[in-house]
C-alpha positions in Angstrom: 11.8 -102.7 138.8 8.4 -101.2 138.0 5.4 -102.6 139.7 3.9 -105.0 137.2 7.1 -105.4 135.0 8.3 -109.0 134.3 11.7 -109.6 132.9 12.1 -113.2 133.4 14.1 -115.1 130.8 12.3 -115.5 127.4 12.6 -119.0 126.1 10.9 -121.3 123.4 8.6 -122.7 126.2 7.5 -119.1 127.2 6.9 -118.3 123.5 4.8 -121.4 122.9 2.9 -120.7 126.1 2.2 -117.3 124.7 1.0 -118.8 121.4 -1.4 -121.0 123.2 -2.8 -118.1 125.3 -3.2 -115.5 122.4 -4.8 -118.2 120.1 -7.7 -117.8 122.5 -7.9 -114.0 122.1 -7.7 -111.9 118.9 -4.3 -112.2 117.1 -4.1 -113.5 113.5 -1.6 -115.8 111.9 -0.5 -113.0 109.5 -0.2 -113.6 105.8 3.0 -114.1 103.9 3.0 -111.9 100.9 5.1 -112.8 97.8 4.4 -110.0 95.5 5.4 -110.7 91.7 6.2 -107.1 90.8 8.4 -106.5 93.9 10.2 -109.8 93.2 10.8 -108.9 89.5 12.4 -105.5 90.5 15.2 -107.5 92.4 15.1 -110.9 90.6 14.4 -112.6 94.0 11.7 -114.4 95.7 11.5 -112.7 99.1 8.3 -113.1 101.3 6.9 -110.3 103.4 5.2 -111.3 106.7 2.6 -108.5 107.0 1.8 -107.7 110.6 -0.1 -104.6 109.5 -3.0 -107.0 109.0 -3.4 -107.6 112.7 -6.7 -106.0 114.1 -4.7 -103.1 115.5 -2.5 -102.7 112.4 0.8 -103.9 114.2 2.6 -106.8 115.6 2.3 -105.2 119.1 -1.1 -106.8 119.6 0.7 -110.1 120.1 2.7 -109.1 123.2 -0.2 -106.8 124.6 -2.6 -109.8 124.2 -0.3 -112.2 126.1 0.3 -109.9 128.9 -3.4 -108.6 129.3 -4.7 -112.2 129.0 -2.3 -113.2 131.7 -3.5 -110.4 133.9 -7.1 -111.4 133.4 -6.1 -115.0 134.2 -4.7 -114.0 137.7 -7.6 -111.6 138.4 -5.8 -108.4 138.5 -8.0 -105.4 139.2 -5.2 -102.7 138.8 -5.1 -100.1 136.1 -2.6 -100.9 133.4 0.0 -98.1 132.4 2.5 -97.9 129.6 4.6 -95.4 127.6 4.7 -96.1 123.9 5.2 -94.6 120.5 1.8 -95.8 119.6 1.4 -99.4 118.5 2.0 -101.0 121.8 -0.5 -98.5 123.4 -3.0 -99.5 120.7 -2.6 -103.1 121.5 -3.0 -102.6 125.3 -6.0 -100.2 124.6 -7.6 -102.8 122.4 -7.1 -105.5 124.9 -8.2 -103.3 127.8 -11.4 -102.7 125.8 -11.9 -106.5 125.3 -11.3 -107.4 128.9 -12.6 -104.5 130.8 -9.2 -103.4 132.2 -8.5 -99.6 132.4 -5.5 -98.5 130.4 -3.5 -95.3 130.6 -1.0 -94.6 128.0 1.7 -92.1 127.7 3.0 -90.8 124.4 5.3 -88.2 123.0 3.6 -84.9 121.9 4.6 -85.7 118.3 3.1 -89.3 118.2 1.1 -89.8 115.1 -2.5 -88.4 115.4 -3.9 -91.8 114.1 -2.4 -93.5 117.0 -3.5 -91.1 119.6 -7.0 -91.1 118.2 -7.2 -94.9 118.0 -6.3 -95.3 121.8 -8.8 -92.8 122.9 -11.4 -94.3 120.7 -10.7 -97.7 122.4 -11.4 -96.2 125.7 -7.8 -95.6 127.0 -6.8 -92.5 128.7 -4.0 -90.9 126.8 -1.3 -88.6 128.2 1.0 -86.7 126.0 4.4 -85.5 127.2 7.7 -84.5 125.6 9.1 -85.2 122.2 10.4 -88.7 122.4 9.4 -92.0 123.9 11.9 -91.6 126.6 10.2 -88.4 127.9 6.8 -90.1 128.0 8.5 -93.1 129.7 9.6 -91.0 132.6 6.1 -89.6 133.2 4.5 -93.1 132.9 6.8 -94.4 135.6 5.7 -91.6 138.1 2.1 -92.0 137.3 2.4 -95.8 137.7 4.0 -95.4 141.2 1.5 -92.9 142.3 -1.5 -95.0 141.3 -0.1 -98.5 142.1 -0.7 -99.6 138.6 0.6 -102.6 136.6 3.3 -101.2 134.3 3.4 -103.0 130.9 6.6 -102.2 129.2 6.7 -102.1 125.3 9.7 -104.3 125.2 11.3 -105.1 128.6 8.6 -107.6 129.7 8.9 -111.3 129.6 5.2 -111.7 128.5 5.4 -108.9 125.9 8.6 -110.4 124.3 7.2 -113.9 124.3 4.1 -112.8 122.5 6.2 -111.1 119.8 8.1 -114.3 119.5 5.1 -116.1 118.2 5.9 -114.7 114.7 8.9 -116.7 114.7 6.9 -119.9 115.1 4.5 -119.0 112.4 7.5 -118.2 110.0 8.9 -121.6 110.5 5.4 -123.3 109.8 4.9 -121.0 106.7 8.5 -121.4 105.4 10.1 -124.5 106.9 13.2 -124.1 105.0 13.7 -120.4 105.6 17.4 -119.3 105.7 17.1 -115.7 106.8 14.7 -113.5 108.6 15.0 -109.8 108.5 13.4 -107.7 111.4 13.1 -104.1 112.2 14.5 -102.9 115.5 12.9 -100.3 117.6 13.1 -101.2 121.3 14.2 -104.6 120.6 11.4 -106.8 121.7 10.3 -108.0 118.3 13.5 -109.2 117.2 14.5 -110.7 120.5 11.3 -112.8 120.6 11.5 -113.9 117.0 15.2 -114.7 117.2 14.8 -116.7 120.3 12.0 -118.8 118.7 13.8 -119.3 115.5 17.3 -120.1 116.7 16.1 -122.3 119.6 14.6 -124.6 116.8 17.1 -124.0 114.1 20.3 -122.2 115.1 21.5 -122.0 111.4 18.7 -119.4 110.5 20.3 -116.0 110.1 18.4 -113.2 111.9 19.3 -109.7 110.7 18.2 -106.5 112.5 17.3 -103.3 110.7 17.5 -99.8 112.4 17.1 -96.3 110.9 20.4 -94.5 110.7 18.8 -91.6 112.7 18.0 -94.0 115.5 20.7 -96.5 115.6 21.4 -97.2 119.3 21.4 -100.9 119.1 23.7 -100.8 116.0 26.2 -98.6 117.7 26.0 -100.6 121.0 26.8 -103.8 119.2 29.7 -102.2 117.2 31.2 -100.3 120.1 30.8 -103.2 122.6 29.0 -101.3 125.2 25.4 -99.6 125.7 25.3 -96.3 123.7 22.7 -93.8 124.4 21.8 -91.2 121.7 21.2 -87.6 122.1 18.6 -87.6 119.3 16.6 -90.4 117.6 14.1 -88.5 115.3 13.0 -90.6 112.3 10.0 -91.1 110.1 9.9 -94.5 111.6 8.5 -93.3 114.9 8.1 -96.9 116.2 11.8 -97.2 115.8 12.7 -94.0 117.7 14.8 -94.9 120.7 17.6 -93.2 122.4 18.6 -95.7 125.1 18.3 -99.5 124.8 17.0 -101.5 127.6 20.0 -103.7 129.1 17.5 -106.6 129.2 16.9 -106.4 125.4 20.5 -105.4 124.4 21.6 -108.7 126.1 19.1 -110.7 124.1 20.0 -108.9 120.8 23.7 -109.6 121.4 23.1 -113.2 122.2 20.7 -114.1 119.4 21.0 -111.6 116.5 23.6 -112.3 113.7 24.0 -108.7 112.5 22.4 -105.3 112.4 22.2 -103.0 109.4 20.9 -99.4 109.2 18.9 -97.7 106.5 18.4 -94.0 105.6 15.4 -91.8 105.8 15.4 -91.6 102.1 15.3 -95.4 101.9 12.4 -95.5 104.4 10.4 -93.1 102.4 11.1 -94.9 99.2 10.1 -98.2 100.8 6.7 -96.9 101.9 6.0 -95.6 98.4 7.2 -98.6 96.5 5.5 -101.1 98.8 2.1 -99.2 98.3 2.5 -98.5 94.6 4.1 -101.7 93.4 3.3 -104.0 96.2 -0.3 -102.7 97.1 0.9 -103.0 100.8 0.3 -100.1 103.2 3.1 -99.8 105.8 4.3 -97.2 108.5 8.0 -96.3 108.6 9.0 -99.2 110.9 7.1 -101.5 108.7 9.0 -100.3 105.7 12.5 -100.8 107.3 13.3 -104.3 106.2 12.1 -103.6 102.5 14.3 -100.4 102.6 17.2 -102.7 103.5 16.5 -104.5 100.3 16.3 -101.2 98.3 19.7 -100.2 99.9 21.6 -103.5 99.2 21.8 -104.4 103.0 20.2 -107.9 102.6 21.7 -111.1 101.1 19.1 -112.0 98.6 20.9 -115.3 97.8 19.2 -116.8 100.9 15.5 -117.8 101.2 14.4 -114.7 103.1 11.4 -113.6 105.0 11.1 -109.8 105.8 9.0 -108.9 108.8 6.8 -105.8 108.2 5.8 -104.7 111.6 2.9 -102.4 111.1 0.7 -100.3 108.9 -0.4 -97.3 111.3 0.8 -94.4 109.1 -0.8 -91.0 109.4 -1.9 -89.0 106.4 0.9 -86.4 106.7 3.7 -89.0 106.6 2.1 -91.1 104.0 1.8 -87.9 101.8 5.5 -87.0 102.4 6.5 -90.6 101.3 4.5 -90.4 98.1 6.0 -87.2 97.1 9.7 -88.5 97.3 
């Protein structure tokens, strides 16, 4: 196990503890958006929980705030190290800036420029390596060992997943009779935390995961009954690009998630465009995934449904590509 990595069991207690901890910091109880125009298009009443409204533009702030606040509580003076497609790195950078903790982040060379620049502007040291998250992860592990840092994994960390699970508690407060929650899957931490919270309170709530067809390791692993590693996972939804699921998260997804669906790259582009033009909601690729599932008929709209939109950190080039679809 990497120094600083915590993969204890996530539970309703750990999620409630996380909520009490991050309430003292900077996370927001994000808004539920029920857009009339979008609902008219599909004769439904879906609600979108928009995590792009967090201070860092992504749900990742929750897990980062929980972990970093815990490290501050115990008086850790070690540097914090992570590998991330961007949003987790931004969350840690933001919290490092708030708490005075040095942060080193490793990203792929093709990470969105807006995410790289944001981390640097928040005072983090950014290291670019390889073309995928997995490449940056290998470099981050070596750096962490050499410098005896505290490694904060984007998903395979008890405190991080518990922090993401606070979204599930908020959904239940905002829509007590919710029947279905649809969640994007990248590394698996978001859906694992949300599903643990929801189903610990009401096991009848249906939790549906959404992956990009081009990055479908969780989908294939569940379908084939064993962990599947992809050769390639390139997608516009850079926050969902993952070749190899962490066993810790794959086990949680297998235990808690009812089903996983996939969406096309075209669907992701269309979703970004329609959410902006008709819904007045800016999202990145991963943040568009659950609405893309609606566009492609992958969601049962007969159930009272909440879509989780995970973030809004899209760079100019990818936004223009989406708008020109």
